[in-house]
FIVO-749717 format. One record per residue (C-alpha): x, y, z; residue in three letters. Coordinates in steps of 0.001 Angstrom, whole numbers, plus 500000, padded with zeros to 6 digits. Each point is the difference from the previous one (the first is absolute). Layout:
<nodes>
XYZala...
</nodes>
This chain:
<nodes>
673046494085861989met497364499780502686lys496372499042500467ile497780503068500189ile496827498197501044ser498460496534500007gln496843498166500897gln498823496505499215tyr497194497612500885gly497008498311498408lys497435501474497629ala496732498832498480arg499175497804502990val496296499276499588arg497832499021502944val496254499490500315met498499499632503461lys496464499119500997leu498895502115502945leu497350497786501547lys497095501077502170asp498095496751500375gly498479499144496610pro500708503507498654val503363500473498293his501898503078498843thr502710499581497356val503244501920500538lys502456499770497079glu503350501811499949leu503125500169497879thr502905500810502324val503533501314499523lys502386500078502966thr503531501436499749leu502770499918502622leu502920502365500617asp502790500552502510gly503597501265500287pro501619496532499857thr498767498867496574tyr502959501411498063gly502151496809500133pro497170497978498461ser500593502011496821tyr503736500698500188thr501402496869501680ala497484497243499195ala499224499796503724asp496461498670500619asn500226499933503787ser497562502880500369met497709499172497067val496652498735501251val498789497854497072pro497219501535497985thr498213496672500344asp499992500615503769thr498481503410499336val497231498337497968lys499360497414502721asn499877502748502623thr497396501893497981ile497901496848499739asn500254499114503685cys499276503491501262leu497089500261497550ala498615496792501475phe500530501236503562asp499192503705499782gln498466501161496709leu496563501509500583gly497831502680498436pro502628502755500428asp502976499414497696thr501923502754501767glu500142498000503240leu501366496999498098phe502723502160498398ala500979501344503429leu500182496467501424ala502134498831497076leu502509502827500386ala500152499557503769asn500770496280499559his503123500592497907phe501213502953502096leu499766498041503258thr501126496576498753lys503145501118498139tyr502323502537501641asp501740500801496718his496744501046498267ile499400503667500721thr497483500943497308arg497026498133498545val497782501019497095ile496614498339499569val497750500693497021glu496646498367499304thr497308500040497346glu496553498588500695glu497507498286497726arg496490500743501225leu497245497406500105trp496352500776500660thr497302497661501222arg497630498737497296thr496319500826500478ser497554497154499445ile496399501209499704asp501041503251501674gly501756498347502947thr503814500028500363pro501276496427499822his502275498985502904pro502756498419497899his499603500845496303thr501867502985498572phe500637501980496847thr502920502271499348gln499132503622500632ala502957502194499184gln499185503691499707pro503618500599501059ala502989498152501428ile500634500688503716pro503722500378500744ile502111500239503145val503650501027500340lys501904499738503270leu503612500965500699glu501095499217503542ala503133500074502112thr500469499385503717ala499155503641500719thr497848501213497105thr496904498843498168thr498702501547496773val496667498454499029leu498050500991496894glu496752498678498633ser498418500784496677gly498323498899496806ile501047499738496389lys498080499613496747asp496863501678501362leu498256500741496709leu497616502931500420ile498119502045497428leu497899503141500063lys497865500258496855ser498929503633500431thr500343502984502361glu503640500341498948ala502007502423497886gly503438501520499428phe500562503654499189ser501962503185500790asp503397498331499467tyr503103501573498395pro500162499848496209lys502900500300497569cys500934499220496390asp499882496268500765phe496608499980501716thr497297498167498072thr497791498898502893leu496673501821500032lys498381501229503186glu496876498148501069thr497419500080502758arg498736496525499139glu502292496981499916arg500567496528501413ile502540499689502826val501369496499500548ala503055498645501767thr501563496900501493ser500819501314503454leu503030499057502076leu499798501238503583ala502069499331503109thr499577501381503507trp502430500066502912leu498814498870503423trp500960501790503200asn501845497254501874ser499155501631503355asp496231499910499429thr499035497010497837pro496333499552499117pro497790497588501893thr499371498244496687ser502197500505496952tyr497326498456497784ser497328502424501192ala502331502989499709ala501026498975496476asn496342499725498977ala499388503505501374thr502926501350497980ile498685498440496792leu496601501550500634asn501755503341500499ser501425499646496490phe496688499294498324met497796502565501734lys501624503204498638pro500756498337496650phe496311499245499571ala498460503116501511glu502230502911498902lys500499501474496550tyr503486499084498769ser502072502925498769glu503065497744499702ser501453496712501209val502211502072502300gln496901501346501741gln498560496476500235asn503123498662501715leu500114502922502439trp496350499485500949asp500515496247500439met503160500302502057gly498876502793502291thr496688498314500797leu501833496750500815ala502338501853502368leu497094501812501623glu497983496809500416thr502705497601501216val502269501693502597pro502246496922500244glu501670500748496642ile502601502744499692thr500616500170496261arg498371498837496789ile501461499642496505ser497869499721496874leu500976499288496397ala497492500221497168ala500749499148496382pro497410501794497921asn498020497420498027lys498981502230497127his496660499428498279cys500074501965496767asn496818501087498255leu499692498394496570ile499375502391497125asp496922498698498148leu499340503101497905thr501247498262496783pro497106497603500525phe497367502686500583asn499763499326503738arg500301502470502839glu501911498337502823asn499052501951503118his501997498346502792his498733496545499086thr502580497858498155leu503689499898500969phe503159498024499331val501753498999503267pro503800500316499853thr502738498814502362asp503056501761498608glu501419502496499890pro498272501083503193his500167502828502472gly501629499123503321gln498982501928503110ile501654499255503358glu499758501711503377val500895499355503644thr497913501763502659ile500892500255503680gly498632501584503123arg
</nodes>
């Protein structure tokens, strides 16, 4: 018997930091997972040898201290600093994985003016970061999950293969809705000046074609989103998108003497279509 792979660390470490600019605050809240790996961890499993096992409590404390020292607007820079800490402090750690999810807070407006230190939760999607680093390689991805988007018209689905089991009817008028998961890979040789600004540009690249172009299919939507993001932000090399189709089915009201022309629907979560694509340069 032998160990094929291992990794361990601390998960669900929650930190909230106030980024202060005089009386004006910005709230930065993350949930962090950090996992450690290396070639000498085998005996910790097979021989009850803890000599190489950095306590997970130490991992948690490290996350907290580095968040206090270095966490700023760009989560990606914090993830890089966290991985670099473990790789340089412990010779036996050769691979570090950092994953984060962010809760977004927006400044409350009082009489039309943004308040300097009062916030409400504004969560159109959950920003995520995943970093895998060794002494010689860095793979950094950013992304979003649970981006709920809906197009109420200018969408259809037709000209698909049909067989004995096909019951779906072609349409040129339907609702398209999804909860989008998207991740993009950064070019480690040419990082952006601001990850936050680049991420915002990518999100805008998703929404522009989704809003402005007729949707023949979710596949077309994802292609348009991904290619525009790659064209707009040269610092990313690859983008992956996954879209569960949140079906909105037209309710038949003819038994009640009502003509339902694309007006009343029943939203459904399952079963759902699942469309996934990875696009590169």
